[in-house]
C-alpha positions in Angstrom: 110.3 -79.9 213.5 107.8 -77.3 212.4 104.5 -75.8 213.3 101.8 -76.0 210.7 99.2 -73.5 209.5 96.0 -73.7 207.5 95.4 -71.4 204.5 93.1 -69.2 206.7 95.8 -68.9 209.4 98.3 -67.9 206.8 96.0 -65.2 205.4 95.4 -64.0 209.0 99.2 -63.7 209.6 99.6 -61.7 206.4 96.7 -59.5 207.2 98.1 -58.8 210.6 101.4 -57.8 209.0 99.6 -55.5 206.5 97.7 -53.9 209.4 101.1 -53.1 211.0 102.2 -51.3 207.9 104.1 -54.1 206.1 103.8 -53.6 202.3 102.1 -56.4 200.5 104.2 -55.7 197.4 107.4 -56.0 199.6 106.1 -59.3 201.0 105.5 -60.6 197.4 109.0 -59.5 196.4 110.5 -61.3 199.4 108.6 -64.5 198.7 109.6 -64.4 195.0 113.3 -63.8 196.0 113.3 -66.8 198.3 111.8 -69.1 195.6 114.2 -67.6 193.0 117.2 -68.7 195.1 115.9 -72.3 194.8 115.2 -71.9 191.1 118.8 -70.9 190.5 120.0 -74.3 191.6 117.6 -76.2 189.3 118.7 -74.9 185.8 121.9 -73.8 184.2 122.7 -70.1 184.2 121.3 -68.5 181.0 118.8 -71.4 180.6 115.2 -71.1 179.5 112.7 -70.9 182.4 109.0 -71.0 181.7 106.8 -69.4 184.3 103.2 -70.6 184.5 101.4 -67.8 186.3 97.8 -67.7 187.5 95.6 -64.7 188.1 96.2 -64.3 191.9 99.1 -63.4 194.1 100.7 -66.8 193.5 100.9 -65.8 189.8 102.4 -62.5 191.0 105.1 -64.4 192.7 105.8 -66.2 189.4 105.9 -62.9 187.5 108.4 -61.4 189.9 110.6 -64.5 189.6 110.5 -64.2 185.8 111.8 -60.7 186.1 114.6 -61.9 188.5 115.5 -64.7 186.1 115.7 -62.3 183.2 117.8 -59.8 185.1 120.2 -62.6 186.2 120.9 -63.3 182.5 118.4 -66.2 182.0 115.9 -66.6 179.2 112.4 -66.2 180.7 109.0 -66.8 179.2 105.6 -66.3 181.0 102.5 -68.3 180.3 99.5 -66.3 181.6 96.2 -68.0 180.8 94.2 -65.3 182.6 94.8 -61.6 183.4 96.0 -60.8 186.9 93.3 -59.7 189.3 95.4 -58.4 192.2 97.2 -55.0 192.2 100.6 -56.5 193.2 100.4 -59.1 190.4 99.5 -56.4 187.9 102.5 -54.4 188.9 104.8 -57.3 188.4 103.2 -58.0 185.0 103.9 -54.5 183.9 107.5 -54.8 185.0 107.9 -58.1 183.1 106.4 -56.4 180.0 108.8 -53.5 180.3 111.8 -56.0 180.3 110.5 -57.5 177.1 109.7 -60.9 178.6 107.5 -62.9 176.2 104.0 -63.4 177.6 101.6 -65.9 176.0 98.5 -67.8 176.9 100.1 -71.2 176.0 103.7 -72.5 176.1 105.4 -72.2 172.8 108.7 -74.1 173.2 110.7 -76.4 175.5 112.2 -75.4 178.8 115.2 -76.1 181.0 113.0 -75.5 184.1 109.3 -74.8 184.8 108.0 -72.7 187.6 104.4 -73.5 188.7 102.7 -70.4 190.1 99.2 -71.1 188.9 97.3 -71.6 192.2 98.4 -71.1 195.8 97.3 -72.6 199.0 93.8 -71.1 198.8 92.9 -73.5 195.9 89.8 -75.6 196.5 88.0 -78.0 194.2 89.1 -79.9 191.1 90.9 -78.9 187.9 89.4 -80.8 185.0 92.0 -82.5 182.9 90.4 -81.2 179.7 90.2 -77.6 180.9 92.9 -75.0 179.7 94.5 -75.1 183.2 94.4 -78.9 183.2 96.0 -79.1 179.8 98.7 -76.6 181.0 99.4 -78.8 184.0 99.6 -81.9 181.8 102.1 -80.1 179.6 104.3 -79.3 182.6 104.1 -82.8 183.9 105.3 -84.3 180.6 107.9 -81.7 179.8 110.8 -83.8 181.0 112.5 -80.9 182.9 112.6 -80.0 186.6 109.5 -78.3 188.0 109.4 -75.8 190.9 106.1 -75.2 192.6 105.6 -71.9 194.4 103.9 -72.4 197.9 102.1 -75.6 196.8 101.7 -77.7 193.7 98.8 -76.3 191.7 95.7 -78.5 191.9 96.5 -79.5 195.5 94.1 -78.3 198.3 96.0 -76.2 200.8 93.8 -77.4 203.7 93.2 -81.1 203.0 95.9 -82.0 200.5 93.4 -83.5 198.2 94.2 -83.5 194.5 91.0 -84.9 192.8 91.8 -83.5 189.3 94.9 -82.3 187.4 97.8 -81.5 189.7 101.4 -80.5 189.2 104.1 -83.1 189.9 106.9 -80.9 191.3 110.5 -81.8 191.9 110.8 -79.0 194.5 108.3 -76.8 196.4 109.1 -73.6 198.2 106.4 -72.7 200.7 106.4 -69.5 202.7 106.5 -68.7 206.4 105.3 -72.1 207.6 104.4 -75.6 206.6 100.9 -75.7 205.1 98.6 -78.3 206.5 97.5 -79.7 203.1 101.0 -79.8 201.8 102.4 -81.8 204.7 99.4 -84.2 205.1 98.5 -84.7 201.5 98.0 -88.3 200.4 99.9 -87.1 197.3 102.7 -85.4 199.2 105.3 -86.9 196.8 104.0 -84.6 194.1 105.5 -81.7 196.1 109.0 -83.2 195.8 111.6 -81.7 198.2 109.9 -79.1 200.4 111.7 -75.9 201.5 110.1 -73.6 204.1 111.2 -70.0 203.3 111.2 -67.2 205.8 109.5 -64.1 204.3 109.7 -61.9 207.4 106.4 -62.7 209.1 106.6 -63.5 212.9 106.0 -67.1 213.9 102.6 -68.2 215.2 101.8 -67.1 218.7 103.2 -69.6 221.2 103.8 -72.2 218.5 107.5 -73.3 218.8 109.5 -75.2 216.3 113.0 -76.3 216.0 115.2 -77.3 213.1 117.9 -79.2 215.0 118.3 -81.5 218.0 120.6 -79.0 219.5 117.8 -76.5 219.9 115.7 -79.1 221.8 118.2 -81.0 224.0 119.5 -79.0 227.0 123.3 -79.3 227.7 124.4 -81.6 230.5 126.5 -80.4 233.3 130.1 -81.7 233.3 129.8 -82.9 236.9 126.4 -84.6 236.4 125.8 -88.0 238.1 123.1 -90.6 237.7 120.9 -89.0 240.4 120.8 -85.8 238.4 119.7 -87.4 235.1 116.2 -88.7 235.9 114.7 -91.9 237.2 112.3 -93.7 235.0 110.0 -96.6 235.8 108.8 -98.7 232.9 105.8 -101.0 233.3 106.1 -103.2 230.3 106.5 -106.7 228.8 104.8 -110.0 229.0 105.6 -113.6 227.9 106.3 -113.5 224.2 106.7 -109.7 224.3 109.9 -109.2 226.4 111.5 -107.5 223.4 109.1 -104.6 223.6 110.2 -103.9 227.2 113.9 -104.4 226.2 113.6 -101.8 223.3 111.9 -99.3 225.6 114.5 -99.6 228.3 117.5 -99.5 225.9 116.2 -96.4 224.3 115.5 -94.8 227.7 119.0 -95.4 228.7 120.5 -94.2 225.4 118.5 -91.0 225.8 120.3 -90.2 229.0 118.3 -91.5 231.9 120.4 -92.0 235.1 118.3 -94.8 236.5 115.8 -97.1 234.8 113.7 -99.7 236.5 111.5 -102.2 234.5 108.5 -103.6 236.3 107.5 -106.7 234.4 106.3 -110.3 234.9 108.8 -112.3 236.9 109.4 -114.9 234.2 110.9 -112.4 231.7 113.3 -110.8 234.2 116.1 -113.1 233.2 115.8 -112.0 229.6 115.9 -108.3 230.4 118.8 -108.7 232.9 120.8 -110.2 230.1 119.8 -107.9 227.3 119.6 -104.6 229.2 122.1 -105.0 232.1 122.0 -101.3 232.9 118.4 -101.4 233.8 117.0 -102.8 237.1 114.1 -105.1 237.2 111.3 -105.7 239.7 108.6 -108.4 239.4 105.1 -107.0 238.8 103.7 -109.7 241.0 105.4 -108.1 244.0 103.5 -104.8 243.3 106.6 -102.7 243.8 106.4 -99.0 244.5 109.3 -97.4 242.5 110.1 -93.7 243.0 110.5 -92.1 239.7 110.6 -88.8 237.8 108.6 -90.3 234.9 106.8 -93.5 234.1 106.2 -95.4 230.9 103.3 -97.8 230.6 102.5 -100.2 227.8 105.2 -101.6 225.7 104.4 -105.3 225.3 101.9 -105.4 228.2 99.3 -108.2 228.3 95.9 -106.6 227.6 93.7 -107.8 230.4 91.9 -106.6 233.5 94.7 -107.7 235.8 97.1 -105.4 233.8 94.6 -102.5 234.0 94.4 -102.9 237.8 98.1 -102.7 238.0 98.2 -99.7 235.8 95.7 -98.0 238.1 97.9 -98.8 241.1 101.0 -97.3 239.4 99.2 -94.4 237.8 99.6 -91.1 239.7 97.5 -88.1 238.6 99.9 -85.1 238.0 102.9 -87.3 237.4 104.8 -87.3 234.1 103.7 -90.4 232.3 103.9 -91.9 228.8 101.1 -94.3 227.7 101.9 -96.5 224.7 100.8 -99.7 223.0 99.0 -102.1 225.3 98.3 -99.4 227.8 96.5 -97.4 225.1 94.3 -100.3 224.1 93.3 -100.8 227.7 92.7 -97.0 228.1 90.3 -97.1 225.1 88.1 -99.4 227.2 88.5 -97.3 230.3 88.5 -93.7 229.0 89.7 -91.1 231.6 91.5 -87.8 231.8 95.2 -88.3 232.2 96.4 -84.8 233.0 98.6 -82.1 231.4 101.9 -83.9 232.3 100.9 -87.1 230.6 101.6 -88.1 227.0 99.8 -90.7 224.8 101.6 -92.0 221.8 99.1 -93.9 219.5 99.7 -94.9 215.9 96.6 -94.4 213.7 95.1 -97.8 214.6 95.3 -97.2 218.3 94.0 -93.6 217.8 91.0 -95.1 216.0 90.3 -97.4 219.0 90.8 -94.5 221.4 88.3 -92.3 219.5 85.9 -95.0 218.4 86.5 -94.1 214.8 87.6 -95.9 211.6 91.2 -95.7 210.6 90.3 -93.9 207.4 88.7 -91.1 209.5 92.0 -90.7 211.4 94.2 -90.6 208.4 91.9 -88.2 206.6 92.6 -85.5 209.3 95.6 -86.3 211.5 95.8 -82.9 213.1 92.0 -83.0 213.9 92.4 -86.5 215.4 95.3 -85.4 217.6 93.2 -82.5 218.9 90.3 -84.9 219.5 92.5 -87.2 221.5 93.8 -84.3 223.5 90.3 -83.2 224.3 89.0 -86.6 225.2 91.9 -87.7 227.4 93.0 -84.2 228.6 96.7 -84.8 227.9 99.5 -84.3 225.4 99.5 -86.4 222.2 102.0 -87.8 219.7 100.0 -89.2 216.9 102.4 -91.4 215.0 102.4 -91.7 211.2 104.9 -91.0 208.4 104.3 -87.4 209.4 103.7 -87.4 213.2 101.5 -84.8 214.8 102.5 -83.4 218.2 99.7 -81.8 220.1 100.3 -80.1 223.5 97.8 -80.3 226.3 97.1 -76.6 225.6 96.3 -77.3 221.9 99.5 -76.2 220.3 100.4 -78.3 217.2 103.8 -79.2 215.7 104.8 -81.8 213.1 107.7 -84.1 212.7 108.3 -84.5 209.0 111.9 -86.0 209.4 110.6 -89.5 209.0 112.6 -92.5 207.7 111.2 -95.7 206.2 113.8 -97.6 208.2 111.4 -97.1 211.2 108.6 -99.1 209.5 109.2 -102.1 211.8 107.8 -103.5 215.0 109.7 -102.1 218.0 110.0 -98.5 216.6 107.2 -97.3 218.8 108.7 -98.9 221.9 112.0 -97.0 221.2 110.2 -93.7 220.8 108.3 -94.2 224.0 111.5 -94.9 225.8 113.2 -91.8 224.5 110.2 -89.7 225.4 109.9 -91.1 229.0 113.7 -90.4 229.4 113.4 -86.8 228.4 110.4 -86.2 230.6 112.3 -87.8 233.5 115.2 -85.4 232.8 112.9 -82.5 233.3 112.0 -81.3 229.8 108.5 -79.8 229.5 106.1 -82.1 227.6 106.0 -80.1 224.4 109.8 -79.9 224.2 110.2 -83.5 225.2 107.7 -84.7 222.5 109.5 -82.7 219.8 113.0 -83.8 220.9 112.0 -87.5 221.1 110.3 -87.6 217.7 113.2 -85.8 216.0 115.9 -87.8 217.7 114.2 -91.0 216.9 113.8 -90.0 213.2 117.4 -88.9 212.9 118.7 -92.2 214.4 116.4 -94.0 212.0 117.9 -92.2 209.0 121.4 -93.1 210.2 120.5 -96.7 210.8 119.0 -96.8 207.3 122.2 -95.5 205.8 124.3 -98.1 207.7 122.0 -101.2 207.4 119.5 -100.3 204.7 116.0 -98.9 205.0 114.6 -102.5 204.8 117.2 -104.2 207.0 117.7 -101.8 209.9 116.5 -103.3 213.2 115.1 -101.3 216.1 118.2 -102.2 218.2 120.4 -100.7 215.4 118.2 -97.5 215.4 118.8 -97.2 219.2 122.5 -97.8 218.7 122.6 -94.8 216.3 121.1 -92.4 218.9 124.5 -91.5 220.2 125.8 -90.7 216.7 122.7 -88.7 216.0 123.3 -86.7 219.2 126.9 -86.0 218.2 126.0 -85.0 214.7 122.8 -83.0 215.3 122.7 -82.2 219.0 124.9 -81.4 222.0 127.5 -83.9 223.2 
């Protein structure tokens, strides 16, 4: 779970560090050292590494890595199509020359590994395939050896992720300080290979939390805890033919640790739920029950009609912790209103398009922008679900969950996520923390279910069943 930065935000962070006296040359050295550590695992000791270096500081990183490879006993060769134009890159070029590292304008032989340091995250535009840089990228892509990109694959836009022309296909990418927006949301993200985010000593973004483990997000539970301490959740969900959605949400809510769960649903599906989710209580929606709760979940499998909307409005309480999902979101799109800073909406891209009155392509082209637009329109917290989900706090903070699993590409996954999220809100987690924890827990359980049952065959119930194992492996018991 990481926060993301744009190229401009990254430059601002670097400039702020320089203003405090941090040496730009030291920062380049630290970045190069971090990338070099990944490089060491990609080729045999003493192997031949070819460093493709551009004219900017990204090229400077590559030149510093060439020197480190040479000093570690490897054979280094630098391809430098254009002279460096930054002072730090020129210093590293002089050092490479002093060590006798061969420097040419075109590659002259094969390689055991290639380092791509041509263009960094500030790249914009298109690299023509027939240009010298385009031909160099084509050479790297057909070389048949591992490729490591420094910060971002050259040819990929650091803001949008677009790669209209020639672009490196990397096996691994080491990016510095934070996940870059274009790198994470690129439609060509697979061209980055495995992404490593390397700490280079800059402070994290102001007020933008991130966590790498479930243990950092889930609070410990007291040994003497009882059900009254663990949160009460009301779930308004289900309809004839959609009882399974309510079932998945309730099961996930209980697995996430809720002490008491009550499902409000049409009377005719109560027998199904009492049999499949015996730990949950059920009340008939026709009775218009008033259930005390610490958090409420609306939407999973609800019938989308005006009667349902009236019941939603009866149950809705401004200022209460609420999760709006699925059918509730589709109804909300027809009755837009502010939900409040303790509420969370969890749309997938299709639902987001309806909520914003846009086309799906407009949503997928800018997921962070869409999440911000949803936050502004509905005055709430947002989990915008996709392969990389965007988490947007009511205060505008952004985080991303990139720990996805293709095992989750199945109906019912969203119901499970909504149930986990409602449970954590009911247990007292702040919305930003609850959103991050729910997304990460759900993804980790999906990965485990995929390992056990196959990424195609895993069912949502099996994902939910893996939540306990995910908690033991990655969180606190």
